[in-house]
N, C-alpha and C positions, 0 to 999 in steps of 0.2 A: 551553502545557504542561496544557492541559485534556485533551489526548490520553493523556499519560503518567499523569497522575492517574487517568484513567477505566480504564486498564488494570491498576492495582494490584491483586493479588490474583487475576488471572485465571489459571486453570489452564493450565500449558503442555502443551496438547494442540492438534492440528489443529481439532477441533471447537470447543473453548472459544475459540480465536482467532478462529474465524469468527463465533462468535455474539458475542463482544466488539466486533469490528468492526462488525457490522451494528448493534448498539446505539449504539455511540460515534458512529457516521456517520449515525443515524437513516434507516437503510434497511431493508427488509424482510428481506433476506437476504444472506448473503455465502458465497463458496467460495474455497478455495485449491487450485491445482493445482501440484503440483511436476512439472517437465519435464525432459527430455533436451535436449541441445542441438541436437537436430532437431524439438523441438517434441512429443515423444511423452510422455503422461503417465506417470509412474511411481508417483504417489499423489494423490488427491484428498480433500478435507474439505469439509464444507458445515455450514451453520448449520440448515438445514431439509431433510429427505430429498427434498421436491419439487422441489428444484433440480437433482436428479442427473440426469434426463434431458436438461434443457437442456446442462448440462456435457458429458454422453456425446456429445450431437449435434454439438457444435462439433469435437470430436475425430473424429467420423466423417466430417464435411463438410471437415475441414481448415482451417477458416476460423471465427473467433469472437473474443469480447472478450479472452479468455485468452491466445490464440495470438497475436493482435495485439500486445498489451501485451508479451508475452515477446520477440516477434521484433523490434519497433520500439524497443523500450526506453522506451516512452512510454506515459503514459496515454490511453486511447481510450474512446469513448463512443457509445452509441446513445441519444439523449434521448428518443425516442418511437416503440416498435415499431408504434403505431397510427397515426403520422403519414402524411401524403400524400407528404411528400419522399421521395428516394431513400433507402433504408435502408443502413445500413453493412453488415449481416448479413442480408439478406432471408430465407435459408434457416432461421434461427432465430425469424423473427418470429412464425408461428402458434403453434408450441411455446410460446414465451415468453408470448404472450397468453392462450393456453389455461391456462398455469400462473399468471396473475394478474399476471406482470411487463410493466410498460410500459416501463421504462428501465433501462440496464445502463451500468457504468463498469467499467473493470479498469485495474490498475497492476502495473508489473513488480515482482516481488521480487529485488532484486540488491544486491550489496555491490561496489563498484567495477565490476571488469570480469566478476565471477562472477555469472550468473544461476542463480536456483533455479526460479523459475515466475511465477505471477501472482496477484493478488488480485482477484476479481471481486465486485462490488456490485450487488445486484438490488433494484429498487424496484417497486411497484405504483403509483407516481405517475409522471408524465413529468417530464423535465429532467434534465439532466446536472450533476455535481457543479461548482460554480463558486466563485471566490473563496477565502474562509477555508476553506469546506468541502472544496475540492480540495487546499489547502495542508495541512488535516488529514489528509486521505487518504494524501498523500505521506509525512507523519510517520509515519502509522500502518503503511503499507507498509515502512518502514525498520524499525520496531520489531518487525513480524511476522517480517522476514527473519532478524534476529538471534535471535528466538525459536526460528525453525525449526532456525537453525544450532545452538543449544544443544540441542534435541531430537535433532538427527542425531549430535551429540556425547555422547549419553547423559545429557542433562540434563533429561529428562522427569519427573523427581521433583520439580522445582522449579515455583515458581509465577512469573508475570511480574515480580513486584515485585522478585524477585532480579536481573532484567536491569536494573533502573532505579535502585535505591536506592543512595545514597552509603553507606549503613550496610553494605551487603551486598558491594558490588563494590569492588575496589581503584580509587584515583584515577583511574590511566589508563584503566580501562574506561569509567567513567562519563563521562569526557571524550569518549572515541571516541563513545559513543552519542549523547550530545547533538550533538556537531558533525557526525556522519552525519545526525542528524534535521534539524538546521538547514540542512544542505546541500540536502536534499531541498525543503525550503521555498523557498529562494533559487533552486533550478533552476525551481521554478514561477513565482516572481516575475519572472524574467528570460528565461524561456524557453530555458534553456540545460541542457546536461547536467550531472549531479551532480558529476563531475570538475570541471568548469570553474566551478561553483558553489563548490566547496570552495577552488578558487584565489581567488575574489572574497572569502570570508571570511578567508582568510590575508593578502590584500592590505589588507583593512579593519583587521585587527589590528595589521599593521605600521604603517599610517598613524596609527592612534590610539594606538600605544604600548601596546597590551594584549596579551591573549593570545587564540588562536582560540576556547578554550573560553568566555571572557567574551563574546566577540562571538556565538558560538552561543547563549548563555544570552539574550541581547538579542533575537536574532531569534525565539526561540522563544516567549518572553514578548511578543512582537509589539510591542516597544519600538523595534525596529530593522527596517526594510523596505528591500530594495534596488530600485532602478528602473532599467529599462533605460536 
């Protein structure tokens, strides 16, 4: 629930979401790209203007973290652009290093089968997101996706707390938010897609004689973990 608490009060704008994402995940910068079905960018946002050349280059080359995360529907990463091992996106390495970026991770922004784009995280330190940080990143990607949908629906005047608070949203809406975020965490824990993770949550709720929302709350609080 730390991710949710940390986002309360965030202004519902692309730049605001990028800045909040970078701060919550302790990376140096973040960018959001909204893409068409063919991977063509229709809008981009970033926490720092210095990230724009890297974002632009991947779309010129047709390869990069945002595009791979979007196309594969999976989190992708390059842990060290200065490393000796074969790089995932060698065409971005020099520009990234010149911009002070050593590592990058990207996650798809999606709800069910619908894809909006990708959240890309940039850091001046080497190393990919792992463990709880990766789980938090998936939860965050789910929240960012919902916020972007709200923006596109004309909700830009709200702050993100309105997406997350019981006092603001009807019961059904907050249930959906928590279940969606928990599904993202379970998908990471089990290495399965979000749809299958939701099925696991439902199965656990049935076996325990409880609700899917209650199981989701336990997952988000890290009192319940799913194992392969």
